[in-house]
N, C-alpha and C positions, 0 to 999 in steps of 0.2 A: 683424543682429538679435542682441540680447544674449541670453545664456543665461537660461533661466527661473530665478526666484529660488529655486525648490525645489532646483535642482541645486547651489546653494551650501550647502544643508543636507545632513545625513547621509542617504544613501539608505536607505530602509526596505524591505528585501527580504523580501517575503512570498511569493515565488515558489517557494522551496525546500520540500522535504518533510523537512527534518532536525529532529530533536529534540535540541537542544543543551544538555541538562542537564549539570551538572558531573559528572565521573567520581567515582562513589562510592568511599569509602576501600577497601572490600574488592576492588573491581575494579582500583583503582590498585595495591594490594598484589599482586594476581595478575599484573598486567602487569610490575611490577618483578621479581617472582620468576621469571616466564617468561623475561625477558631474561637474568638470571643472569650467570654468568661462564664457563659451559661452552659447548659447541658447540650449535648449533641445527639439528638434523637434520630430514630430511623426516618429516612426520607419516605414520602408518600409512595404508594404502589404505582409503578409505571414511570416515576420520576417527578421531580419538582415541577409544579405548574409553570413557573417562570422559564425553566429550561425547555420544557416541551413547547411552550409558545414560541420561544426564540428559535428552536429548530424548525418548527412549522413555518415561521416567517421566512427563514433562510430558504427553504425549499419552495415556498410560494413564489418568492422573488426569482429564483433560478428557473423554475419551470413555467411560470406564467399561469399556473393552476392553483386554485385555493387548496392549501393543505391545512387540516385542522390539528390542533394540539392533541386531540384524541387519537390521531393516527401515529403518534410518536411514543415509543417506549424507550426509556433510558436504560442503558446497560453498562457494565463495567468494562468498557473497551469495545473495539470493533469485532474482536474475536467472538465475544459473547453475543454480539448482535448478529453475526453471521450464523452462529450456532442456532440462535433463536429462529432466524429466518428459515434455515434449512429444515429445522424440526417441524415447522409449520407447512412449508410448501413442497417438501421433497422427502419426508420420512418414508422409508421403504421403497423409494423410487430413485431415479438417476438425475444427477446434475452434470451438465456438460461444462467442463472447465478448460477454456483455451490455454494452451501452453505456448510460451512460458507463463508461469503463474507464481504467486506468492507461495513460499514453501509450506505454510501452515494450512492452505486450503484443503488438501485431501484429508488430512487427519481430522480437522475440525468438522468437515462435512460428514465423514464416516461416524464420528462420535455422536452426531446429531441424528443418526439413523439413515442418512442418505448414502447413495452409492456414487462415488466419484468416477466420472468418465472423462479422462484427459483427451483433449482434442489437439493434436500437434498442429502448430502453425507452419506456414510456408516460409522458409528463410528468405526466399526471393521477395517476399512481401513483408519482410521484417517481422515475421511470426505473428502478424496481427490476425485476430479472429475474423472469419468471414462466413457468410451464409452457406456456401457450398460445403466447407469442411464440417460445419455444425450439422447440416442436413445428413451428411454421410455417416455421422455418428449417432444420429437420433434413432431411438427405438420406441416401441409402444410403452416402455417404462420411463421414458424421459419426461421429467416434470419441470425442470428449470435449467437456465443457462446463467452462468456467473460471468459478469463483465467488470473490468476495472480499467480506468484510463486516467493518467498515464499508467502503462503496465509496469508492475514490479516483477522482473528486474530490468526489462529492456528499455524503458523510457519511451516506448512508442505510444503515441496518442491515437485513439480510435476516433476518426473524424465523424462528424454528425451524420453524413450520408451513409457511412458504414453502419453506425449504430442504429440509424433509422431502418435500414434494410434488415438488420438482425431483429429489431423489435417487431417489424411487420411479419417476418417469418415466424417468430415465436408466437405472435397473436394468432396467426392462421393455424399453427400446430397445437394451440392450447398449452403453450409452455410459458412459465413465469420467468420474466427477466429479473434477476437479482443483480443490483449494481453495488459494488464496493466503492464507495465514494470517498474513501479516506484521503486520496490524493486529488480529488475532484477540482479544487481551485487551481491546480497547476495546469489543467487542460486548457484554460483560457477560453477563447470563443468557441472551442470545440466541445464545450460542456455537454456530456452525453445525456444529462437529465432532461434537457429540453425536448428530447425526441424519443425517450423510451416508453412513454405512455403512462397513464394514470394508474394502471394495474401493476406497475413494477414495484418491487420491494427494494428499498434502498437502505444500506447500512453505512454508517459514517461515524465520525468522532473527532476529537480535538488533538490527537497525537501528532499528526504530521503538519498540516497547513497552519495549525495554531501552536506548534512547537510545545505541546503539553503531554509528552509521552508518559510521564510518570503519574499523571492525573488519573488515568484509566477511566475516562468517560467516553462512552459511545452511545449510539442509538440505532434503532431500526424503525423505519417509516414504511408503512404499508397502506394499501387501500382500506377504506373503512370496513369492508366485510371481513378483513383479516385481523383487525385491531384487537379483538378479544382474545383470539388464539395466540397472537404474538405476546400480549400482556401475560397470558396464563403461563407460557413457557418461561418467560423471563422471571416472573414472580417465583416460580417453583424451582428454577435452576440456580439463579444467583440472588434473587431478592433485590431490595432497593440498593442503589448506589450511594456511597458516602455523601452526606449532605454538604459538607464543606467543599468537596470536589465539584459537586454540581453548581455551587455558588460561583466558583471560579470559572466554570464553563459558561455560565450565564454572562459573566463579565466579558469573556472572550468573544461571545457572539453579539455583544451589544454594539449598536451603531452609534457614532461613526468609527469607534475603535476597531471593530472587526475589519471593515473595509481597508482602513489604512494599514493595519497590522499585516493582513494577508497580502495586500498589494506589495508591501515592502519585502515580505518573505519570498514571494514569487519572483520578484525582480532579482533578489540576491541568489535564488536558486538558478535562475536563467544564466546569470553571470558565472556562477560556479560551474555549471554544466559546460558552458563554452570554454572556460579556463581548463577544465579537466580534459575535454576533448582535444584541445591543442597540446596539452602537456603529454598525454598518454599516446598520442600519435607518434611521438618521438621515441617511444619505448620499443626496442627491437623484439621481434618474435611474436608480437601480438598486433591485432587490428582492432581499432575502435569501432564498435557498432553504433551508428548514428542514433542519438536519442533526441526526441522532440522536446521533452519537458520532464519535470520531476526532480528527484534527488539521486537518481542512480545512473550509472554508466556501465556498460558491459564491454569486456575485452574478449575478442575471439582468440583463444590460446591454442587452437588445434595445431598450429605449426610447431609450437613449443612441445606439445604432447607427442607429435609425430617424431620429433628429434629426441624424445625421452629426456628432456631437460631435467636436470637434477635427479634423474632416475624415475621421474613421475610418469605413471601410465594412465592416469585419469586426472580430471580437474580437482578432485578432492585432495589427492596426493600432491598435486602441483601447488594448491593453496597452502598446504602444510609446509611444503619445501620453501616457498617464497616467504612465508612468515618466519621460518627458521633462518633463512639465509639473509633476508633483507630487513626483517622487522616490519614488513608491510602486510597487514592482514586484510584479506578480501574473502568473499564467499564463492563457493563453487557453483557454477551455473547449473550443474545437474540437480542441485537442491531445488531449483526452480523449473525443472523440465527443460533446461537449456544446456545440455552437456557440452563439454569442450570450451566453455566460456568462464570468465571470472566476472563477478559483480562487485563494484565498489560504490560507496556512498560519497557524494560530492558535498554533502552538508558538513563541512569540516572547518576547523579553525583556520584563520589566515596563515598561509605558508605551508600547511600540511600537505595539500595536493601536490605542490611543487616538490616538496621534499620526498614524498612517496614516489613520484614519477622519476626523480633523479636516482633514488636508490635502485629502483627496478631497472632503469636504463643502464646504470653502472654494472649491475650484476648479470644482466642478460646480454650485454654487448658482445661478450666473447663467445658465449655458447650459441647465440642466435645466428652469429656469423652473417 
């Protein structure tokens, strides 16, 4: 059997979550300066003071509450920050994780010694977390609830009223709210940090809204009473983060550069999401799941699966078949607790989304009928 014609074309990879914007001149200059000609020593424990102050200033501005640099611990990416947070607030206890969710949450939490309890969302409410579902899953072992907005993969934004209700419920139940803030800037005025409370633990980093995925700089910010424990875990699990990477992160968070850079990226993401929504609505056999913000769009592929398109019986097999037949790579929704769906990243080069939608439309036109 000859190879599908699509495989002779360039593969269109929409499966990743990378934002591959060109490195801005101030960040490139910071990288060159950090490399320099001198030695490259270990960074201070907990992170460089300049970066810790910059992160503290960022969250002070967003929450309206004073955040001290001593509450910030720098980590090699958000995964390490989440591991650190879970090891402190939920070791040997349970973390409620609303589904759909980022694919790495369960394993990261498990390795930190926490027990993951997935809380399925209601499709009629676009799978968004709510108090009733969380309460139904709560036990005496529940220690934390993990929230992120916009949600990866669905793109749903948790409005402040909803987050506030969850925060009040958690406070009454003695549960720590852990916020994955890696996509926070995309939430716009519905920023959850303003309503989660001063006792929340926040993990964030520069990978997404700052388009610095390869830098591997993240952080965990907690209330003062947890600072020493968070620092202890980070120090003994990963140690200090590369000094040069931290210097670039400082430049990324510096004002006015940060505000202009992030505003532009959010604007481009909003436009890309609108473009992708329009394009993929024309693809037969799938339905676009409305997304509020962020860099992801989900396609409901259950109709294709019901018809056994390309012989696929589940979304993983369908992803593999579509990659083979069309050269368009996406992620299976079941990876994120959203079976029967496909996730694609809209942070693509100009023309890629249109080309991907056209390939899918062409190959699915006949079988979707």
